[in-house]
C-alpha positions in Angstrom: -277.8 241.7 255.2 -274.4 240.1 254.5 -276.0 237.8 251.8 -277.6 240.8 250.2 -274.3 242.6 250.1 -272.5 239.7 248.4 -275.3 239.4 245.8 -275.1 243.1 245.1 -271.4 242.8 244.7 -271.8 239.9 242.3 -274.3 241.7 240.1 -272.0 244.8 240.1 -269.0 242.6 239.1 -271.0 241.1 236.2 -272.2 244.5 235.2 -268.6 245.8 235.2 -267.5 242.7 233.1 -270.4 243.2 230.7 -269.6 246.9 230.4 -266.0 246.1 229.7 -267.0 243.5 227.1 -269.4 245.9 225.4 -266.7 248.5 225.1 -264.3 246.4 222.9 -263.4 247.5 219.3 -265.1 244.4 217.7 -268.3 245.0 219.8 -268.3 248.6 218.7 -267.8 247.6 215.1 -270.7 245.2 215.3 -272.9 247.8 217.0 -272.3 250.2 214.2 -273.5 247.6 211.7 -276.2 246.2 213.9 -279.1 247.3 211.8 -277.7 245.5 208.7 -276.9 242.4 210.6 -280.3 242.1 212.2 -282.0 242.8 208.8 -280.0 239.9 207.4 -280.7 240.7 203.8 -278.6 239.4 201.0 -278.9 242.7 199.1 -277.7 244.9 202.0 -275.4 242.8 204.2 -272.2 243.2 202.1 -271.0 246.4 203.8 -271.3 244.8 207.3 -269.3 241.7 206.2 -266.7 243.8 204.5 -266.3 246.0 207.6 -265.6 243.0 209.8 -263.3 241.2 207.3 -261.2 244.3 206.6 -261.1 245.6 210.2 -257.7 244.0 211.0 -258.9 243.0 214.4 -257.7 239.6 215.7 -261.3 238.5 216.4 -262.5 239.1 212.8 -262.1 235.5 211.6 -263.7 234.0 214.7 -266.7 236.4 214.4 -267.2 235.7 210.7 -267.0 231.9 211.3 -269.5 232.1 214.1 -271.8 234.3 212.0 -271.6 231.7 209.2 -272.3 228.8 211.7 -275.3 230.7 213.1 -273.5 231.1 216.4 -273.6 234.9 216.4 -276.3 236.1 218.8 -277.7 239.3 220.5 -278.9 239.6 224.1 -281.7 241.7 225.4 -279.5 244.7 225.8 -278.5 244.6 222.1 -275.0 243.4 222.7 -273.4 240.7 220.4 -272.2 237.3 221.7 -270.7 234.1 220.3 -273.0 231.3 221.5 -270.9 228.2 221.5 -271.4 224.8 223.1 -270.1 226.2 226.4 -270.6 229.6 228.0 -271.2 232.4 225.6 -268.3 234.7 224.6 -268.3 238.3 223.8 -266.7 239.2 220.5 -263.5 240.2 222.3 -263.1 236.6 223.5 -263.7 237.2 227.2 -266.2 235.4 229.4 -269.1 237.6 230.5 -272.8 237.4 231.4 -275.4 238.3 228.8 -278.6 240.0 229.8 -281.5 237.7 229.2 -281.8 235.0 226.6 -279.7 235.1 223.4 -281.3 235.6 220.0 -279.2 234.0 217.3 -278.6 235.6 214.0 -279.7 233.1 211.3 -278.2 234.1 207.9 -279.7 232.6 204.8 -277.7 230.6 202.2 -276.8 233.7 200.2 -275.3 235.5 203.3 -273.4 232.4 204.3 -271.9 232.3 200.8 -270.7 235.9 201.3 -269.3 235.0 204.7 -267.5 232.0 203.2 -266.0 234.3 200.6 -264.8 236.7 203.3 -263.3 233.8 205.3 -261.3 232.6 202.2 -259.2 235.8 202.5 -258.2 234.7 206.0 -257.4 231.1 204.8 -255.2 232.4 202.0 -252.9 234.2 204.5 -253.2 231.6 207.3 -249.8 230.6 208.8 -250.7 226.9 208.3 -249.8 225.8 204.7 -252.6 223.2 204.8 -255.2 225.9 205.5 -253.9 228.0 202.7 -254.1 225.1 200.3 -257.6 224.3 201.5 -258.6 227.9 200.8 -257.3 227.6 197.2 -259.2 224.3 196.8 -262.3 226.2 198.0 -261.9 228.9 195.4 -261.3 226.3 192.7 -264.5 224.4 193.6 -266.6 227.6 193.6 -264.9 230.5 191.8 -266.5 233.9 192.3 -265.6 237.4 191.1 -265.3 238.6 194.7 -262.4 236.1 195.4 -260.1 237.6 192.9 -259.1 240.6 195.0 -258.2 238.6 198.2 -256.3 236.1 196.1 -254.2 238.8 194.5 -253.6 240.4 197.9 -252.3 237.1 199.3 -249.8 236.4 196.5 -247.2 239.0 197.6 -246.5 237.5 201.0 -246.6 233.8 200.0 -243.4 232.0 201.1 -244.2 228.4 199.9 -243.1 227.9 196.3 -245.7 225.3 195.5 -248.6 227.3 197.0 -247.3 230.4 195.3 -247.3 228.7 191.9 -250.8 227.5 192.5 -252.0 230.9 193.5 -250.5 232.4 190.4 -252.3 229.8 188.2 -255.6 230.2 190.0 -255.2 234.0 189.7 -255.0 233.6 185.9 -258.1 231.3 185.9 -260.1 233.9 187.8 -258.7 236.9 185.9 -259.6 235.5 182.5 -263.2 234.9 183.7 -263.9 237.8 186.0 -261.1 240.4 185.4 -262.2 243.9 184.5 -259.2 244.8 182.3 -259.6 243.3 178.8 -255.8 243.2 178.2 -255.2 241.4 181.5 -257.9 238.8 180.6 -256.3 238.2 177.2 -252.9 237.9 178.7 -254.2 235.4 181.3 -255.8 233.3 178.6 -252.7 233.3 176.5 -250.6 232.2 179.5 -252.9 229.1 179.9 -252.9 228.2 176.2 -250.7 225.2 176.8 -252.4 224.1 180.0 -254.3 220.8 179.4 -255.7 220.6 182.9 -259.4 220.1 183.4 -259.5 223.4 185.4 -258.1 225.4 182.5 -260.4 223.9 180.0 -263.3 224.3 182.4 -262.5 228.0 182.8 -262.1 228.6 179.0 -265.2 226.8 177.8 -267.7 229.2 179.5 -266.0 232.1 177.7 -267.2 230.6 174.4 -270.8 229.9 175.5 -273.3 231.2 173.0 -277.0 232.0 172.7 -279.1 231.8 169.5 -281.1 234.7 168.3 -283.4 235.2 165.4 -284.3 238.5 163.6 -285.3 239.9 160.2 -283.2 238.7 157.3 -280.2 240.9 156.4 -279.9 242.4 159.9 -276.9 241.5 162.1 -277.8 241.5 165.8 -275.9 243.5 168.4 -273.3 241.7 170.4 -270.2 239.6 170.0 -271.2 237.5 166.9 -270.1 233.9 166.9 -271.6 232.5 163.8 -274.4 232.8 161.3 -276.8 229.8 161.3 -278.3 228.3 158.2 -281.4 226.2 158.7 -280.8 222.7 157.5 -277.0 222.9 157.9 -274.5 222.2 160.7 -277.0 220.3 162.8 -279.4 223.3 162.8 -282.6 221.8 161.5 -285.7 223.5 160.1 -287.8 222.5 163.1 -285.3 224.0 165.5 -285.1 227.2 163.5 -288.9 227.6 163.3 -289.2 226.9 167.0 -286.8 229.9 167.6 -289.1 232.1 165.5 -292.1 230.9 167.6 -290.3 231.6 170.9 -289.3 235.0 169.7 -292.9 235.8 168.6 -291.9 236.1 165.0 -294.0 233.3 163.7 -297.2 231.5 164.7 -296.9 228.2 166.5 -297.3 225.1 164.4 -300.0 222.7 165.7 -298.8 219.2 166.1 -300.8 216.2 164.8 -301.8 215.3 168.3 -303.0 218.9 168.9 -305.0 218.8 165.7 -306.7 215.5 166.7 -307.5 216.9 170.1 -309.0 220.0 168.6 -311.2 218.0 166.2 -312.3 215.8 169.0 -313.2 218.8 171.2 -315.4 220.3 168.5 -317.6 217.4 167.5 -321.2 218.5 167.1 -323.9 216.1 165.9 -321.4 213.7 164.5 -319.6 216.4 162.5 -316.7 218.8 162.9 -317.2 222.1 161.0 -319.6 220.3 158.7 -317.3 217.3 158.0 -318.7 213.9 159.1 -316.6 212.3 161.8 -316.4 209.1 159.6 -314.5 211.1 157.0 -311.8 212.5 159.3 -309.6 209.5 158.6 -308.8 211.1 155.3 -305.9 213.6 155.8 -307.4 216.0 153.3 -310.8 216.1 155.0 -309.1 216.3 158.4 -307.1 219.3 157.3 -310.2 220.9 155.8 -312.1 220.5 159.0 -309.3 222.0 161.1 -308.9 224.9 158.7 -312.7 225.6 159.0 -312.3 225.7 162.8 -309.4 228.0 162.5 -311.4 230.3 160.3 -314.0 230.5 163.0 -311.3 231.5 165.5 -311.8 228.3 167.6 -308.2 226.9 167.1 -304.8 228.3 166.0 -304.3 228.3 162.2 -302.5 225.4 160.7 -299.0 226.2 159.3 -298.0 224.2 156.2 -294.5 223.6 154.9 -294.7 226.5 152.4 -295.4 228.9 155.3 -292.6 227.5 157.3 -290.1 227.9 154.5 -291.3 231.4 153.8 -290.9 232.3 157.5 -287.4 230.9 157.6 -286.4 232.7 154.4 -287.7 236.0 155.9 -285.5 235.8 159.0 -281.8 235.4 159.9 -280.4 233.2 162.6 -277.2 233.9 164.6 -275.1 232.7 167.5 -274.0 235.4 169.9 -271.3 234.9 172.5 -272.4 235.6 176.1 -269.0 237.1 176.6 -269.2 240.7 175.2 -265.5 241.1 174.4 -264.4 239.9 171.0 -260.8 240.0 172.0 -261.4 237.7 174.9 -263.4 235.2 172.8 -260.8 235.2 170.1 -258.0 234.5 172.6 -260.1 231.8 174.3 -260.8 230.1 170.9 -257.1 230.1 170.0 -256.1 228.8 173.5 -258.6 226.0 173.3 -257.4 225.1 169.8 -253.8 224.9 171.1 -255.0 222.9 174.1 -257.0 220.5 171.9 -253.9 219.9 169.8 -251.8 219.1 172.9 -254.6 217.0 174.4 -254.7 214.9 171.2 -250.9 214.4 171.4 -251.2 213.4 175.1 -254.0 211.0 174.3 -251.6 209.4 171.8 -249.0 209.1 174.6 -251.6 207.6 176.9 -252.6 205.2 174.2 -249.0 204.2 173.7 -248.5 203.6 177.5 -251.7 201.5 177.5 -250.4 199.5 174.5 -247.0 199.1 176.1 -248.6 197.9 179.3 -250.9 195.4 177.5 -247.9 194.2 175.4 -246.0 193.5 178.7 -248.9 191.3 179.9 -249.0 189.4 176.6 -245.3 189.0 176.6 -245.3 187.4 180.1 -248.3 185.2 179.1 -246.7 184.1 175.8 -243.0 183.8 176.6 -243.3 180.3 178.0 -245.6 179.2 175.2 -243.1 180.6 172.7 -240.2 178.6 174.1 -242.1 175.3 174.4 -243.8 175.7 171.0 -240.5 176.6 169.4 -238.4 173.8 170.9 -240.9 171.0 170.8 -243.6 172.0 168.4 -246.3 171.3 171.0 -249.5 173.2 170.8 -250.3 173.5 174.5 -253.9 174.5 174.9 -253.5 174.2 178.7 -251.0 177.1 178.8 -253.7 179.4 180.1 -254.5 177.1 183.0 -250.9 177.3 184.1 -251.5 181.1 184.3 -254.6 180.4 186.4 -252.6 178.0 188.7 -250.0 180.7 189.3 -252.7 183.2 190.3 -254.4 180.7 192.7 -251.0 179.9 194.2 -250.5 183.6 194.9 -254.0 183.7 196.5 -253.1 180.8 198.8 -249.8 182.4 199.8 -251.6 185.6 200.6 -253.9 183.7 202.9 -250.9 182.4 204.8 -248.8 185.6 204.8 -250.9 188.6 205.8 -248.2 191.1 204.8 -249.0 192.0 201.2 -245.4 192.8 200.2 -244.0 189.6 201.8 -246.8 187.5 200.3 -246.0 188.9 196.8 -242.3 188.2 197.2 -243.1 184.6 198.4 -245.8 184.1 195.7 -243.5 184.6 192.7 -241.2 181.6 193.5 -244.0 179.5 194.8 -246.0 180.0 191.6 -243.0 179.1 189.6 -242.3 175.9 191.5 -245.9 174.8 191.4 -246.4 175.4 187.7 -242.9 174.1 186.8 -243.8 170.8 188.6 -247.2 170.7 186.9 -245.6 171.3 183.5 -242.9 168.6 184.0 -245.6 166.1 185.1 -247.7 167.0 182.1 -244.8 166.6 179.7 -243.7 163.2 181.2 -247.2 161.8 181.4 -248.8 163.1 178.2 -246.8 165.3 175.9 -243.8 163.0 175.4 -246.0 160.3 174.0 -247.5 162.6 171.4 -244.5 164.3 169.8 -244.9 164.9 166.0 -248.6 164.3 166.4 -249.9 167.9 166.6 -253.6 167.2 166.3 -253.6 164.6 169.0 -251.5 166.9 171.2 -253.9 169.8 170.7 -256.9 167.6 171.7 -255.1 166.1 174.7 -254.0 169.5 176.0 -257.4 171.0 175.4 -258.9 168.2 177.5 -256.3 168.8 180.2 -257.3 172.5 180.3 -260.9 171.6 180.8 -260.0 169.2 183.6 -257.8 171.8 185.3 -260.6 174.4 185.1 -263.0 172.0 186.8 -260.5 171.1 189.5 -260.1 174.8 190.2 -263.9 175.2 190.5 -264.1 172.3 192.9 -261.2 173.7 195.0 -262.0 177.4 195.0 -265.6 177.7 193.8 -266.9 179.8 190.9 -266.6 183.2 192.6 -263.6 185.5 191.8 -260.9 185.4 194.5 -259.2 188.6 195.6 -255.5 189.0 195.0 -254.6 192.3 196.8 -251.6 194.3 195.7 -249.3 195.9 198.3 -250.0 199.5 199.1 -246.9 200.7 197.3 -248.4 199.2 194.1 -251.7 201.1 194.6 -252.6 204.3 192.8 -251.2 205.5 189.6 -248.4 207.6 188.1 -250.3 210.7 186.9 -248.3 212.8 184.5 -251.1 215.3 183.8 -254.9 215.3 183.4 -254.7 213.1 180.3 -251.7 210.7 180.7 -251.5 208.3 183.6 -250.7 204.6 184.2 -251.3 202.5 187.3 -248.4 201.4 189.4 -249.3 197.7 188.9 -248.9 198.0 185.2 -245.6 199.7 185.6 -244.5 196.8 187.8 -245.7 194.3 185.2 -243.7 196.2 182.6 -240.6 196.0 184.8 -241.2 192.3 185.4 -241.4 191.7 181.6 -238.1 193.5 181.2 -236.6 191.3 183.9 -237.7 188.2 182.2 -236.5 189.4 178.9 -233.0 189.8 180.5 -233.3 186.5 182.3 -234.1 184.6 179.0 -231.3 186.3 177.1 -228.9 185.3 179.9 -230.4 181.7 180.0 -230.1 181.2 176.3 -226.7 182.8 175.8 -224.8 182.1 179.0 -226.0 178.8 180.4 -225.6 175.2 179.5 -229.4 174.7 179.4 -229.7 177.6 176.9 -226.9 176.1 174.7 -228.6 172.7 174.7 -232.0 174.3 174.1 -230.7 176.2 171.1 -229.0 173.1 169.8 -232.1 171.0 170.0 -234.1 173.8 168.5 -231.9 174.1 165.4 -231.0 170.4 164.8 -232.2 167.8 167.3 -230.5 164.9 165.5 -227.1 166.6 165.6 -227.7 167.6 169.2 -228.4 164.0 170.2 -225.2 162.9 168.4 -223.3 165.4 170.5 -224.5 163.8 173.7 -227.4 166.1 174.5 -230.6 164.3 175.6 -233.5 165.9 173.7 -236.0 164.3 176.0 -234.5 166.0 179.1 -234.2 169.3 177.3 -237.8 169.1 176.2 -238.9 168.3 179.8 -237.0 171.1 181.4 -238.0 173.6 178.6 -241.7 172.6 179.0 -241.4 173.0 182.8 -239.6 176.3 182.4 -242.3 177.7 180.1 -245.0 176.5 182.5 -243.3 178.0 185.4 -243.0 181.4 183.7 -246.7 181.1 182.9 -247.3 180.7 186.7 -245.4 183.9 187.4 -247.4 185.7 184.7 -250.5 184.5 186.5 -249.3 186.3 189.7 -248.8 189.5 187.8 -252.1 189.3 185.9 -254.0 188.4 189.1 -253.0 191.6 190.8 -255.3 193.7 188.6 -257.6 191.1 186.9 -260.1 188.7 188.4 -258.7 185.4 189.7 -261.2 182.7 188.5 -260.9 179.2 187.0 -261.5 180.7 183.5 -259.0 183.5 183.7 -256.5 181.6 181.5 -259.0 181.4 178.7 -258.9 185.2 178.5 -255.2 185.1 177.5 -254.6 181.9 175.6 -255.8 183.3 172.2 -253.7 186.4 172.6 -250.7 184.3 173.6 -250.9 182.1 170.5 -251.4 185.2 168.3 -248.3 186.7 169.9 -246.2 183.6 169.3 -247.4 183.2 165.7 -247.1 186.9 164.7 -243.7 187.3 166.4 -242.1 184.1 165.2 -242.2 180.7 166.9 -239.5 180.0 169.4 -237.7 183.4 169.3 -237.5 185.6 172.3 -237.2 188.8 170.2 -240.0 187.6 168.0 -242.2 187.1 171.0 -241.4 190.6 172.2 -242.2 192.0 168.7 -245.4 190.0 168.5 -246.5 191.2 172.0 -245.9 194.8 171.0 -247.8 194.4 167.7 -250.8 192.6 169.3 -251.0 195.0 172.3 -250.7 198.1 170.1 -253.2 196.7 167.6 -255.8 195.8 170.3 -255.6 199.2 171.9 -255.9 201.0 168.5 -258.9 198.9 167.6 -260.5 199.4 171.0 -259.9 203.2 170.7 -261.6 203.3 167.3 -264.5 201.1 168.4 -264.7 201.5 172.2 -268.4 200.4 172.6 -267.9 196.9 171.2 -265.1 194.9 172.8 -266.1 191.7 171.0 -266.0 193.4 167.6 -262.5 194.7 168.5 -261.3 191.2 169.2 -262.8 190.0 165.9 -261.1 192.7 163.9 -257.8 192.0 165.6 -258.0 188.3 164.7 -258.8 189.2 161.1 -255.8 191.5 160.9 -253.5 188.8 162.4 -254.8 186.3 159.8 -254.1 188.8 157.0 -250.7 189.4 158.4 -249.6 185.8 158.5 -250.7 185.4 154.9 -247.9 187.7 153.9 -245.4 186.6 156.6 -246.3 183.1 157.7 -243.1 182.6 159.8 -243.7 185.8 161.8 -241.8 189.0 162.3 -238.6 187.2 163.4 -238.5 183.8 161.6 -236.8 180.9 163.4 -234.2 178.8 161.7 -233.9 175.1 162.5 -236.5 172.4 163.2 -239.4 174.8 164.0 -238.8 176.7 160.8 -238.8 173.5 158.8 -242.1 172.5 160.4 
């Protein structure tokens, strides 16, 4: 008896809880729209979603999200529940006991899209700035006319300046596409006329979308006229024009050669087609006669000759009509896109200039050591590219020993300099000093050394490219806008090139080695008479140039592949930089690097599909240039000039 009493009390308590849950304002709201929710039709569900979204109840967002996630359910008594992973909740957010099993509402994709649109309005006013920004991203990814009203409503209370600016810009994008007031749409378009972002261009281009229509000649079709089309002009061919007439039912279809052959093959009787022997169908005239006979019998569509096509085209007019009905909107969009295209062209020029400057910095680093050694000693060092390769591999080895990318980069720069400086001094002492004033033999000897160094690198490191990872702070790029951007690594290389420019100016103007180097460069005999050892100066200068090549290898290896052949990719450009700039002059090397880098980028832009051809054109231009200025942009005075 006591057990029965306890069970009855439990059932009564659950019933009271259920009754309390069912009496809440959100439950009442859902009950009023129950028929629409259970019907779950894309055509009729909008009022129910709007009723929940605009109810102002604290549970509205949770109910909409549960509905979208197919977690909104109905029990046997017709009450609504939120069926989560745990115990089901009533829409008021309190635990209760449903009657019987829950039947989940399963909205289709169209209804889920409407629910997502309703949820955006909550995101736009969410206290969390990250959620508000996510809501704006959602609108930008999938703009809809229904999102314009909640976006405008959320702008007044926005406190974050960055989010407010983005909301204002997004409101303009939606207004010009979906706004109902023509003047407001035109104003929004004009406000975006200087915006070169992809979003702005992507919103403007649909406003100028067109469709082609055909009609009787002399008649102008209704709608916002974009252009009159002339068959055979502006890429609008006769075949396309006649196909439009056929699609519009204004001209008979024109059988193709394949259709004619199939029709003739299908109507062979006793070795003939419409009285024409099959053996004679190889003759175009007889084949046409046989097909025309079949057309006269109504067995195949009639053949349309060129004269009939021309007559049909002459009897009809062709026009492009804007899909956007407002002429004021399309005119404003056309003007805005023209202004944007002008600005984009200018920004592409700026981007090209940055790319050229970046490439010039790389060539300057690669060529500066070669310029000094060539200018002082007159040595054509074909192994200079391999010193670049040695520096890159040195940085790779340092990175294996020092896991921290920043520390490894800091350690790699002096290590690469020391290794390649020592290699350069050894090469000068063992080979180069015995071949002074014998340029051909020097060229052959250094070329052989370059091949030997490449093979040694392949033996030591293999043929696969080795990774040289940049620190995280060098990752990414500096993005100015949607057109102009430059990677942080290239910026770092540009800064490094400026540092070496300052270093060399200091070395040549403020140090004893620089004074001796300039003396040997201008007059080696007089320098020797003054007590300067030309051999020592040559050795140190060659080692210095080789060491700088090693540092250039570290910089280049951060964004290019590190292989045994990487030096060969820069040796030709390095020699061109030195020759064009002026042998042995630091300012000439800088000018030559700027010219070669800018020239290469300009040629690649003009012919982007053929890199080999761009290299060939660049070499031809350089050859033509040195015909008129054989000593380079900044000619050197002294021994190198005399040579």
